[in-house]
DRENDOTI-562543 format. One record per atom (N, C-alpha, C, O): residue number from 1; residue in three letters; atom name; x negated, y negated, z negated. Coordinates in Angstrom, 3 decimals. Each point is the difference from the previous one (the first is absolute). Layout:
resi, resn, name, xx, yy, zz
NUM, ala, CA, X, Y, Z $
...
//
This chain:
resi, resn, name, xx, yy, zz
1, met, N, -0.837, 1.178, 0.000 $
1, met, CA, 0.837, -1.178, 0.000 $
1, met, C, -0.886, -1.247, 0.000 $
1, met, O, -0.975, -0.081, -0.747 $
2, met, N, 1.328, -0.891, 1.595 $
2, met, CA, -0.797, -1.212, 0.111 $
2, met, C, 0.406, -1.009, -1.072 $
2, met, O, 1.145, -0.041, -0.449 $
3, lys, N, -2.117, -0.760, 0.063 $
3, lys, CA, 0.290, -1.087, -0.929 $
3, lys, C, 0.765, -1.087, 0.735 $
3, lys, O, 0.026, -0.027, 1.230 $
4, glu, N, 0.591, -0.862, -1.979 $
4, glu, CA, 0.784, -1.072, 0.607 $
4, glu, C, -0.865, -0.971, 0.797 $
4, glu, O, 0.463, -0.549, 1.000 $
5, gly, N, -1.694, 0.329, -1.414 $
5, gly, CA, -0.877, -0.965, 0.654 $
5, gly, C, -0.754, 0.529, 1.199 $
5, gly, O, -0.753, -0.738, 0.636 $
6, thr, N, 0.943, 2.007, -0.317 $
6, thr, CA, -0.742, 0.562, 1.125 $
6, thr, C, 0.830, -0.056, 1.272 $
6, thr, O, 1.231, 0.000, -0.032 $
7, ala, N, -1.940, -0.049, 1.149 $
7, ala, CA, 0.667, -0.019, 1.301 $
7, ala, C, -0.667, 1.051, 0.879 $
7, ala, O, -1.208, 0.216, -0.091 $
8, asn, N, 1.990, 0.430, 0.934 $
8, asn, CA, -0.590, 0.981, 0.887 $
8, asn, C, -0.328, -0.636, 1.353 $
8, asn, O, 0.263, -1.181, 0.224 $
9, phe, N, -0.826, 1.964, 0.650 $
9, phe, CA, -0.460, -0.487, 1.295 $
9, phe, C, 1.141, -0.578, 0.825 $
9, phe, O, -0.180, -1.024, 0.658 $
10, val, N, 1.333, 1.647, -0.679 $
10, val, CA, 1.140, -0.465, 0.798 $
10, val, C, 0.476, -1.363, -0.486 $
10, val, O, 0.347, -0.859, 0.810 $
11, asp, N, -0.326, 0.654, -2.122 $
11, asp, CA, 0.397, -1.305, -0.549 $
11, asp, C, -0.936, -1.107, 0.481 $
11, asp, O, 0.455, -1.069, 0.409 $
12, ile, N, -1.753, 1.325, -0.459 $
12, ile, CA, -0.981, -0.997, 0.431 $
12, ile, C, 0.116, -0.246, 1.504 $
12, ile, O, -0.087, -1.144, 0.446 $
13, leu, N, 0.281, 2.200, 0.334 $
13, leu, CA, 0.138, -0.138, 1.451 $
13, leu, C, 1.231, -0.837, 0.348 $
13, leu, O, -0.075, -0.865, 0.872 $
14, leu, N, 1.191, 1.104, -1.531 $
14, leu, CA, 1.198, -0.811, 0.222 $
14, leu, C, -0.217, -1.451, -0.405 $
14, leu, O, 0.507, -0.915, 0.650 $
15, ala, N, -1.255, 0.707, -1.716 $
15, ala, CA, -0.282, -1.366, -0.442 $
15, ala, C, -0.836, -0.749, 1.037 $
15, ala, O, 0.118, -1.219, 0.121 $
16, ile, N, -0.951, 1.925, 0.617 $
16, ile, CA, -0.822, -0.648, 1.018 $
16, ile, C, 0.800, -0.219, 1.284 $
16, ile, O, -0.087, -1.067, 0.608 $
17, leu, N, 0.858, 2.057, -0.196 $
17, leu, CA, 0.731, -0.097, 1.272 $
17, leu, C, 1.240, -0.884, -0.107 $
17, leu, O, 0.201, -0.890, 0.827 $
18, leu, N, 0.621, 1.128, -1.829 $
18, leu, CA, 1.238, -0.761, -0.212 $
18, leu, C, 0.109, -0.342, -1.488 $
18, leu, O, 0.659, 0.711, -0.758 $
19, pro, N, -1.300, -1.787, 0.349 $
19, pro, CA, -0.080, -0.305, -1.438 $
19, pro, C, 1.337, -0.034, -0.740 $
19, pro, O, 0.095, 0.593, -1.075 $
20, pro, N, 0.952, -1.260, 1.597 $
20, pro, CA, 1.253, -0.010, -0.763 $
20, pro, C, 0.620, 1.390, -0.163 $
20, pro, O, 0.622, 0.283, -1.023 $
21, leu, N, -0.786, 0.569, 2.010 $
21, leu, CA, 0.564, 1.351, -0.092 $
21, leu, C, -0.685, 0.800, -1.097 $
21, leu, O, 0.663, 0.702, -0.764 $
22, gly, N, -1.976, -0.803, 0.682 $
22, gly, CA, -0.722, 0.714, -1.054 $
22, gly, C, 0.439, -0.434, -1.381 $
22, gly, O, 0.177, 0.832, -0.890 $
23, val, N, -0.001, -2.132, 0.706 $
23, val, CA, 0.437, -0.521, -1.300 $
23, val, C, 1.460, 0.384, -0.258 $
23, val, O, 0.363, 0.332, -1.129 $
24, phe, N, 0.464, -0.375, 2.159 $
24, phe, CA, 1.411, 0.358, -0.166 $
24, phe, C, 0.155, 1.456, -0.430 $
24, phe, O, 0.836, 0.306, -0.851 $
25, leu, N, -1.623, 0.584, 1.421 $
25, leu, CA, 0.104, 1.416, -0.362 $
25, leu, C, -0.425, 0.256, -1.439 $
25, leu, O, 0.450, 0.967, -0.615 $
26, lys, N, -1.304, -1.815, 0.077 $
26, lys, CA, -0.416, 0.187, -1.391 $
26, lys, C, 0.921, -0.716, -0.985 $
26, lys, O, 0.337, 0.565, -1.041 $
27, tyr, N, 0.079, -1.803, 1.350 $
27, tyr, CA, 0.749, -0.815, -0.956 $
27, tyr, C, 1.467, -0.203, 0.354 $
27, tyr, O, 0.777, -0.433, -0.851 $
28, gly, N, -0.379, 0.732, 2.075 $
28, gly, CA, 1.359, -0.310, 0.419 $
28, gly, C, 0.096, -1.474, 0.345 $
28, gly, O, -0.994, -0.621, 0.376 $
29, cys, N, 2.172, 0.067, -0.502 $
29, cys, CA, 0.248, -1.378, 0.427 $
29, cys, C, -0.154, -0.976, -1.166 $
29, cys, O, 0.858, -0.854, -0.227 $
30, his, N, -1.960, 0.992, -0.503 $
30, his, CA, -0.266, -0.883, -1.138 $
30, his, C, -0.917, -1.133, 0.419 $
30, his, O, -0.308, -0.143, 1.183 $
31, val, N, -0.128, -0.656, -2.126 $
31, val, CA, -0.767, -1.211, 0.289 $
31, val, C, -1.318, 0.313, 0.716 $
31, val, O, -0.456, -0.805, 0.812 $
32, glu, N, -0.159, 1.945, -1.092 $
32, glu, CA, -1.254, 0.354, 0.668 $
32, glu, C, 0.194, 0.101, 1.509 $
32, glu, O, -0.855, -0.435, 0.771 $
33, phe, N, 1.980, 1.011, -0.351 $
33, phe, CA, 0.292, 0.119, 1.431 $
33, phe, C, 0.146, -1.368, 0.649 $
33, phe, O, -0.536, -0.232, 1.083 $
34, trp, N, 1.254, -0.670, -1.731 $
34, trp, CA, 0.243, -1.322, 0.588 $
34, trp, C, -1.278, -0.823, 0.070 $
34, trp, O, -0.213, -0.739, 0.961 $
35, ile, N, -0.639, 0.863, -1.978 $
35, ile, CA, -1.292, -0.692, 0.052 $
35, ile, C, -0.824, 0.528, 1.168 $
35, ile, O, -0.597, -0.772, 0.750 $
36, cys, N, 0.571, 2.081, -0.604 $
36, cys, CA, -0.771, 0.608, 1.088 $
36, cys, C, 0.553, -0.407, 1.361 $
36, cys, O, -0.768, -0.286, 0.918 $
37, leu, N, 2.075, 0.260, -0.781 $
37, leu, CA, 0.619, -0.400, 1.262 $
37, leu, C, -0.348, -1.443, 0.345 $
37, leu, O, -0.346, -0.303, 1.142 $
38, leu, N, 0.437, -0.578, -2.119 $
38, leu, CA, -0.338, -1.408, 0.231 $
38, leu, C, -1.469, -0.162, 0.380 $
38, leu, O, -0.320, -0.739, 0.931 $
39, leu, N, -0.567, 1.419, -1.639 $
39, leu, CA, -1.423, -0.092, 0.322 $
39, leu, C, -0.305, 0.576, 1.382 $
39, leu, O, -0.862, -0.518, 0.711 $
40, thr, N, 1.556, 1.573, -0.331 $
40, thr, CA, -0.216, 0.587, 1.318 $
40, thr, C, 0.501, -0.924, 1.100 $
40, thr, O, -0.618, -0.089, 1.061 $
41, ile, N, 1.722, -0.596, -1.299 $
41, ile, CA, 0.503, -0.959, 0.986 $
41, ile, C, -0.968, -1.175, 0.142 $
41, ile, O, -0.244, -0.473, 1.110 $
42, leu, N, -0.307, 0.003, -2.226 $
42, leu, CA, -0.931, -1.122, 0.041 $
42, leu, C, -1.344, 0.389, 0.609 $
42, leu, O, -0.676, -0.830, 0.607 $
43, gly, N, 0.299, 2.073, -0.768 $
43, gly, CA, -1.261, 0.486, 0.553 $
43, gly, C, -0.129, 1.475, -0.285 $
43, gly, O, 0.252, 0.444, -1.121 $
44, tyr, N, -0.641, 0.320, 2.117 $
44, tyr, CA, -0.051, 1.455, -0.151 $
44, tyr, C, -0.980, 0.429, -1.093 $
44, tyr, O, 0.322, 0.860, -0.820 $
45, leu, N, -1.500, -1.449, 0.808 $
45, leu, CA, -1.036, 0.405, -0.955 $
45, leu, C, 0.407, -0.234, -1.458 $
45, leu, O, -0.211, 0.892, -0.822 $
46, pro, N, 0.781, -2.043, 0.461 $
46, pro, CA, 0.455, -0.141, -1.397 $
46, pro, C, 1.051, 1.049, -0.378 $
46, pro, O, 0.022, 0.468, -1.139 $
47, gly, N, 0.838, -0.100, 2.072 $
47, gly, CA, 0.994, 1.037, -0.265 $
47, gly, C, -0.640, 1.345, -0.268 $
47, gly, O, 0.427, 0.731, -0.893 $
48, val, N, -1.455, -0.403, 1.670 $
48, val, CA, -0.710, 1.272, -0.185 $
48, val, C, -0.715, 0.016, -1.348 $
48, val, O, 0.064, 0.985, -0.736 $
49, ile, N, -0.734, -2.071, 0.424 $
49, ile, CA, -0.733, -0.065, -1.269 $
49, ile, C, 0.953, 0.147, -1.179 $
49, ile, O, -0.277, 0.748, -0.938 $
50, tyr, N, 1.398, -1.460, 0.986 $
50, tyr, CA, 0.963, 0.098, -1.098 $
50, tyr, C, 0.616, 1.396, -0.069 $
50, tyr, O, 0.197, 0.535, -1.091 $
51, ala, N, 0.103, 0.051, 2.231 $
51, ala, CA, 0.618, 1.332, 0.012 $
51, ala, C, -0.935, 1.035, -0.619 $
51, ala, O, 0.432, 0.834, -0.795 $
52, ile, N, -1.699, -0.890, 1.155 $
52, ile, CA, -0.951, 0.950, -0.580 $
52, ile, C, -0.122, -0.236, -1.508 $
52, ile, O, -0.052, 0.951, -0.779 $
53, tyr, N, 0.008, -2.210, 0.378 $
53, tyr, CA, -0.065, -0.319, -1.427 $
53, tyr, C, 1.253, 0.522, -0.722 $
53, tyr, O, -0.110, 0.639, -1.047 $
54, ala, N, 1.281, -0.906, 1.597 $
54, ala, CA, 1.252, 0.387, -0.657 $
54, ala, C, 0.141, 1.516, -0.091 $
54, ala, O, 0.498, 0.521, -0.998 $
55, ile, N, -0.927, 0.175, 2.022 $
55, ile, CA, 0.143, 1.458, 0.005 $
55, ile, C, -0.995, 0.665, -0.947 $
55, ile, O, 0.325, 1.003, -0.637 $
56, thr, N, -1.525, -1.552, 0.541 $
56, thr, CA, -1.018, 0.647, -0.832 $
56, thr, C, -0.013, -0.462, -1.446 $
56, thr, O, -0.667, 0.620, -0.828 $
57, lys, N, 1.387, -1.698, 0.492 $
57, lys, CA, -0.044, -0.485, -1.395 $
57, lys, C, 0.734, 0.913, -0.936 $
57, lys, O, 0.056, -0.264, -1.201 $
//
């Protein structure tokens, strides 16, 4: 069983390819998803960085 703070390869890959989707699959439609969506709209790289941070924290 994985700890809550760990992420597997698929989670990280989704965070890189489609950042809001990766965050949505982990948190649902909560504030983390909306932050990631906004950052991705403003710039792809900030969205990726936040998604990886949110998934691995």
